[in-house]
C-alpha positions in Angstrom: -0.9 -10.5 15.2 1.4 -12.2 12.8 4.7 -13.4 14.3 7.3 -11.8 12.0 10.2 -14.1 13.1 10.6 -17.5 11.4 12.8 -19.4 13.7 14.1 -22.1 11.4 14.7 -19.6 8.6 16.5 -17.2 10.9 18.9 -20.0 12.0 19.5 -20.9 8.4 20.2 -17.2 7.6 22.9 -17.2 10.4 24.4 -20.4 9.2 24.5 -19.2 5.7 26.5 -16.1 6.7 28.9 -18.4 8.7 29.3 -20.6 5.7 30.0 -17.7 3.4 32.4 -16.0 5.8 34.2 -19.3 6.4 35.1 -19.3 2.8 36.8 -16.0 3.4 38.9 -17.3 6.3 36.6 -16.6 9.3 36.0 -19.7 11.4 32.8 -19.7 13.6 33.5 -19.7 17.3 31.2 -20.2 20.3 32.8 -17.5 22.4 33.1 -17.2 26.2 30.1 -15.7 28.0 30.6 -13.4 31.0 30.4 -15.1 34.4 30.8 -14.1 38.0 34.4 -14.5 39.2 35.1 -17.0 42.0 36.2 -14.1 44.2 33.0 -12.2 43.8 30.9 -15.3 44.5 32.9 -15.9 47.7 32.6 -12.3 48.7 28.8 -12.3 48.2 28.5 -15.6 50.1 30.2 -14.1 53.1 28.0 -11.0 52.9 24.8 -13.0 52.5 24.2 -11.6 49.0 22.1 -14.0 46.8 22.4 -12.4 43.4 25.4 -14.5 42.1 23.7 -17.7 43.3 20.3 -17.1 41.7 21.1 -15.0 38.6 23.8 -15.2 36.0 26.0 -12.2 35.3 24.6 -11.9 31.8 21.0 -11.8 33.1 21.8 -9.1 35.6 23.4 -7.0 33.0 20.6 -7.5 30.5 17.9 -6.8 33.1 19.8 -3.6 34.1 20.5 -2.5 30.5 24.2 -2.0 31.3 25.9 -4.3 28.9 27.3 -1.4 26.9 29.1 -0.1 30.0 30.4 -3.3 31.6 30.5 -5.8 28.7 32.3 -3.9 26.0 33.6 -5.9 23.1 35.9 -3.2 21.6 34.1 -3.3 18.2 31.1 -1.0 19.0 32.6 2.1 17.4 33.5 0.3 14.2 30.0 -1.2 13.9 28.4 2.3 14.5 30.6 3.8 11.8 29.3 1.1 9.4 25.7 1.7 10.4 25.9 5.4 10.0 27.3 5.0 6.5 24.1 3.4 5.3 20.9 4.9 4.0 17.9 5.3 6.4 15.8 2.1 7.1 18.2 0.0 5.0 20.1 -2.3 7.5 18.5 -5.7 7.7 19.1 -8.3 10.4 21.4 -10.4 8.2 23.5 -7.3 7.3 24.0 -6.2 10.9 24.9 -9.7 11.9 27.4 -10.1 9.0 29.1 -6.7 9.8 29.4 -7.5 13.5 30.5 -11.1 12.8 33.4 -9.9 10.6 34.5 -7.3 13.2 34.5 -10.0 15.9 36.3 -12.6 13.8 33.5 -15.1 13.9 32.9 -15.2 17.6 29.1 -15.5 17.9 28.8 -14.4 21.5 30.7 -11.2 20.9 28.9 -10.7 17.6 25.4 -10.5 19.2 26.8 -8.6 22.3 28.3 -5.9 20.0 24.9 -5.6 18.2 23.2 -5.2 21.6 25.7 -2.8 23.0 25.3 -0.2 20.2 21.6 0.0 21.3 22.0 -0.5 25.0 23.2 3.0 25.9 20.0 4.6 24.7 17.2 2.2 25.9 15.8 4.9 28.2 16.0 7.7 25.6 12.6 9.4 25.2 13.0 9.6 21.4 15.0 6.5 20.8 13.2 5.8 17.5 14.6 9.1 16.2 18.2 8.3 17.0 20.7 8.2 14.2 21.4 4.5 14.6 17.7 3.6 14.8 16.9 5.5 11.7 19.3 3.3 9.7 17.7 0.0 10.8 15.0 -1.6 8.8 11.6 -2.5 10.3 11.5 -6.1 11.6 8.0 -6.2 13.0 4.4 -5.8 11.8 3.7 -2.3 12.9 0.4 -0.6 12.0 1.0 2.4 9.7 4.7 2.1 10.7 3.7 3.2 14.3 5.7 0.9 16.6 8.8 0.7 18.7 11.4 -0.2 16.1 14.3 0.5 18.5 12.7 -1.8 21.1 12.2 -4.6 18.7 15.8 -4.6 17.6 17.1 -4.1 21.2 15.0 -6.8 22.8 15.6 -9.3 20.0 19.4 -9.0 20.3 19.2 -9.3 24.1 16.9 -12.3 24.4 18.7 -14.0 21.5 22.0 -13.6 23.4 20.5 -14.9 26.6 19.0 -17.9 24.7 22.4 -18.6 23.1 24.1 -18.7 26.5 21.3 -20.2 28.8 19.1 -22.1 26.4 15.6 -21.6 25.0 13.6 -22.6 28.1 15.2 -20.0 30.4 15.1 -17.4 27.6 11.4 -18.1 27.2 10.8 -17.7 30.9 12.7 -14.4 31.1 10.9 -13.2 27.9 7.5 -14.1 29.4 8.3 -12.1 32.5 9.5 -9.1 30.5 6.3 -9.3 28.4 4.1 -9.4 31.4 5.8 -6.4 32.9 5.6 -4.5 29.6 1.8 -5.2 29.4 1.3 -3.8 32.9 3.2 -0.6 32.1 1.9 0.0 28.6 -1.6 1.0 29.7 -3.5 -0.7 26.9 -1.0 -0.3 24.1 -0.8 -3.2 21.7 2.3 -5.1 22.7 1.8 -8.2 20.5 4.8 -7.7 18.3 7.1 -7.2 21.4 5.6 -10.5 22.8 6.8 -12.2 19.6 10.2 -10.7 20.0 10.5 -12.1 23.6 9.0 -15.5 22.7 11.1 -16.1 19.5 14.5 -14.5 20.0 15.6 -17.0 22.7 14.6 -19.9 20.5 16.8 -18.6 17.7 19.8 -18.1 20.1 19.4 -21.6 21.6 19.2 -23.3 18.2 22.2 -21.5 16.9 24.2 -22.5 20.0 23.4 -26.2 19.3 24.2 -25.8 15.6 27.6 -24.4 16.5 28.3 -27.1 19.0 27.5 -29.7 16.3 29.5 -27.8 13.7 26.5 -27.8 11.4 28.0 -24.9 9.4 30.4 -27.5 7.9 27.7 -29.7 6.3 25.2 -26.9 5.8 24.0 -26.6 2.3 24.2 -22.9 1.4 21.6 -20.9 -0.4 21.9 -17.1 -0.7 18.1 -16.8 -0.5 18.4 -17.5 3.2 19.7 -13.9 3.6 16.7 -12.4 2.0 14.5 -10.7 4.7 11.4 -11.9 2.9 12.6 -15.5 3.7 13.3 -15.2 7.4 10.7 -12.5 8.3 7.0 -12.4 7.7 5.9 -8.8 7.4 2.7 -9.5 5.5 0.3 -8.3 8.2 -3.0 -7.2 6.6 -4.0 -4.1 8.5 -7.2 -3.3 6.6 -9.4 -4.3 9.4 -7.9 -1.5 11.5 -8.6 1.3 9.1 -10.7 4.0 10.6 -14.3 4.0 9.5 -15.0 6.4 6.6 -18.3 6.5 4.9 -18.0 5.7 1.2 -19.2 8.2 -1.4 -19.4 5.7 -4.2 -21.0 2.6 -2.6 -23.5 1.7 0.0 -23.4 -1.7 1.9 -25.7 -3.7 4.0 -25.6 -7.2 5.6 -28.0 -10.0 6.1 -27.2 -13.4 7.7 -24.5 -14.5 5.3 -24.3 -12.0 2.5 -23.0 -8.5 2.0 -25.0 -6.4 -0.4 -23.1 -3.7 -2.3 -24.7 -0.9 -4.4 -23.0 1.6 -6.6 -24.6 4.9 -6.1 -23.7 6.9 -9.2 -22.4 4.8 -12.1 -21.8 1.4 -13.5 -18.6 -0.5 -12.5 -17.6 -3.6 -14.4 -15.2 -6.5 -13.9 -14.2 -5.4 -10.4 -12.1 -7.3 -7.9 -13.8 -7.4 -4.5 -12.3 -8.5 -1.2 -14.5 -8.7 1.9 -13.1 -8.8 5.4 -15.6 -9.9 8.1 -15.8 -10.4 11.8 -14.5 -13.3 13.9 -16.1 -14.7 17.0 -15.3 -11.6 19.0 -17.5 -9.6 16.7 -14.6 -7.5 15.4 -13.2 -7.3 11.9 -10.4 -9.7 11.4 -8.2 -9.6 8.2 -7.7 -13.3 8.4 -11.4 -13.8 7.6 -11.5 -12.8 4.0 -13.5 -13.6 0.9 -12.2 -12.6 -2.6 -14.2 -12.5 -5.8 -13.2 -11.3 -9.3 -15.3 -10.1 -12.3 -18.0 -8.5 -10.2 -20.3 -6.1 -12.0 -22.1 -3.2 -10.3 -25.0 -1.5 -12.0 -25.9 2.0 -10.8 -28.5 1.8 -8.0 -28.7 -2.0 -8.0 -27.6 -4.0 -5.0 -25.3 -7.0 -5.7 -25.2 -9.9 -3.1 -21.8 -11.4 -2.2 -21.9 -14.6 -0.2 -19.8 -14.9 2.9 -19.4 -18.3 4.4 -19.7 -17.3 8.1 -22.7 -18.1 10.2 -22.3 -15.3 12.6 -21.8 -12.4 10.2 -22.3 -9.1 12.0 -19.7 -6.8 10.5 -17.9 -6.6 7.2 -15.8 -4.3 5.1 -15.5 -4.5 1.3 -12.5 -3.4 -0.8 -13.3 -2.8 -4.4 -10.6 -2.3 -7.0 -9.5 -2.7 -10.6 -12.9 -1.8 -12.0 -13.8 -0.7 -15.5 -16.4 2.0 -15.9 -18.5 3.6 -18.6 -17.4 7.0 -17.3 -14.1 8.2 -15.7 -12.9 5.9 -12.9 -11.8 7.6 -9.7 -8.1 7.1 -8.9 -9.1 5.5 -5.7 -10.4 2.5 -7.7 -7.0 1.7 -9.0 -4.5 -1.2 -8.2 -4.7 -4.4 -6.3 -4.8 -3.3 -2.7 -6.0 0.2 -3.4 -9.6 1.1 -4.2 -12.7 2.2 -2.5 -13.7 0.5 0.7 -17.1 0.4 2.4 -18.3 -0.9 5.7 -21.6 -2.7 6.4 -23.2 -1.8 9.7 -23.7 -4.6 12.2 -26.9 -6.5 11.9 -29.4 -5.4 14.5 
């Protein structure tokens, strides 16, 4: 539900790398996109073929997944060697861009195309997330319990960013929207929200970088190494606790009334607890964005404690209790900040 890609920060990350590499002698270059040749256009015109007139050469290659076969840059093998030399799940977006940028001597078009090509060959592979290259890449999306299409996120982001770089943000948004719609139809109910963010955001990043290069913004750009920190240009802070499968608590019992959650410790006293309560939104489902936090809460054995939730349509809530002190031994599950026991209150009937 949280868009992991921060457009402005990602553009600054790319400009930061250009600035740093320029100091080492690599000058940023726009590059020359692939286009249909005049001869091919003329041939298709005579034959009544409409593809060159309605679709760019890059779009046709991207849509067909064949850039690695027909748009080779010559640096794919060198980039693959670099990737395979790294530990699993370690390569971040800034590191991949920098490695490819150096190999392509600062030509932005070829840089992103090389990144795309190392993935393009395997987009139909049934176990593409288990491929050697994919295993080296860090996660760039908010995937529940790590279950998500990491390969797809990287592949689609590079492709839509390249298209946005060449054709502009509006066309990239349109193409990304069409791709998202098709993916939803074929996914049979699978949550595709993160892929939607890839398709909606990558083109914007590419288009803004193209404008920045045309304006030579890398010359006046004020560098800051923090821009290359993934925590700066990505937001992977999704709180998934509203999606945890229901498990009945053995330590606490919970009930709801109109705007309160009542919590009762069943077997012992717990003192000075930290409590976080996630509650429903207008759909009636738990939503981690709806959260109430309270410190220094004391629970006496067998006594219900009311906790106020400022929501007029409270029908479902889940409490997370952690950091407690107790007269007796404290279960390990009542440890750190985001650990601890959790308990659901049944919907009001």
